[in-house]
C-alpha positions in Angstrom: 5.4 -11.2 -126.2 5.1 -10.8 -122.6 5.4 -7.1 -120.8 6.6 -6.6 -117.5 4.4 -5.3 -115.1 5.6 -1.9 -113.6 7.0 -1.8 -110.3 6.0 1.9 -109.9 2.7 0.9 -108.1 4.4 -1.2 -105.4 6.9 1.7 -105.3 4.5 4.6 -104.8 2.4 2.4 -102.6 5.1 2.1 -99.9 6.5 5.7 -100.5 3.0 7.0 -99.8 2.7 4.7 -96.6 6.3 6.2 -95.4 5.2 9.7 -95.9 1.8 9.1 -94.1 3.4 7.8 -91.5 6.0 10.3 -91.3 3.5 13.3 -91.3 1.3 11.4 -88.7 4.2 11.2 -86.5 5.1 14.8 -87.1 1.4 15.9 -86.0 1.6 13.9 -82.9 4.7 15.0 -81.9 3.8 18.8 -83.0 0.3 18.2 -80.5 2.4 16.8 -78.0 4.8 19.9 -78.1 1.8 22.3 -77.7 0.3 20.1 -75.1 3.8 20.4 -73.2 3.7 24.2 -73.7 0.2 24.8 -72.3 1.2 22.9 -69.3 4.2 24.6 -69.0 2.4 27.9 -69.4 -0.4 26.8 -66.6 2.3 26.0 -64.4 4.1 29.0 -64.4 0.6 31.1 -64.2 -0.2 28.9 -60.7 3.2 29.7 -59.5 2.7 33.5 -60.1 -0.4 33.4 -58.4 0.6 31.5 -55.3 3.7 33.9 -55.2 1.6 36.9 -55.5 -0.9 35.4 -52.7 1.8 34.9 -50.0 3.4 38.1 -50.6 0.0 39.9 -50.4 -0.8 38.0 -47.0 2.8 39.0 -45.8 2.6 42.8 -46.3 -1.5 42.4 -44.8 0.0 41.2 -41.8 3.0 43.5 -41.7 0.5 46.6 -42.0 -1.9 45.2 -39.0 1.1 44.9 -37.0 2.3 48.1 -37.3 1.4 50.8 -34.5 -1.3 53.0 -35.9 0.4 56.1 -34.5 3.3 55.9 -36.6 1.4 56.5 -39.7 0.1 59.7 -38.3 3.4 61.2 -37.2 4.6 60.8 -41.1 3.9 63.9 -42.5 2.8 63.7 -46.3 5.8 63.8 -48.7 6.4 67.2 -50.4 8.5 67.8 -53.2 8.3 68.0 -57.0 6.8 64.6 -57.2 4.0 65.7 -55.4 2.2 68.0 -57.6 -0.7 66.0 -57.8 -1.4 65.5 -54.0 -3.3 68.4 -52.6 -1.9 70.2 -49.6 -4.0 71.6 -46.9 -3.7 74.9 -46.4 -2.1 76.2 -42.9 -2.7 79.3 -41.1 -0.5 80.9 -39.1 -1.9 83.6 -36.3 1.0 86.1 -35.7 0.0 88.2 -32.8 0.4 91.9 -33.1 1.6 93.8 -29.9 -0.8 96.6 -30.0 -0.1 99.2 -26.9 -2.0 102.4 -26.7 0.3 105.3 -27.1 0.3 107.3 -23.9 0.8 110.9 -24.1 
């Protein structure tokens, strides 16, 4: 009586190898995806910083080139939105004519 050797060992080994290689491929591809996302975020962050830097430089140059008198000529904004700003008190002097009554 001869018994046939079961083929399950060979098939299990080949199935395990394919499953492991698929898992390894998934881990590698997920690592590549995460690395691509990190690089993309770094590039976007750098671009935003450069845009802000050039905007800041332009506004500073524009501010320095403005005439100084134009800032003084503009009155402070008054209205409903400026409740938090303190108003400087203004004193108005109205001369009163004082005439001695002659009788």
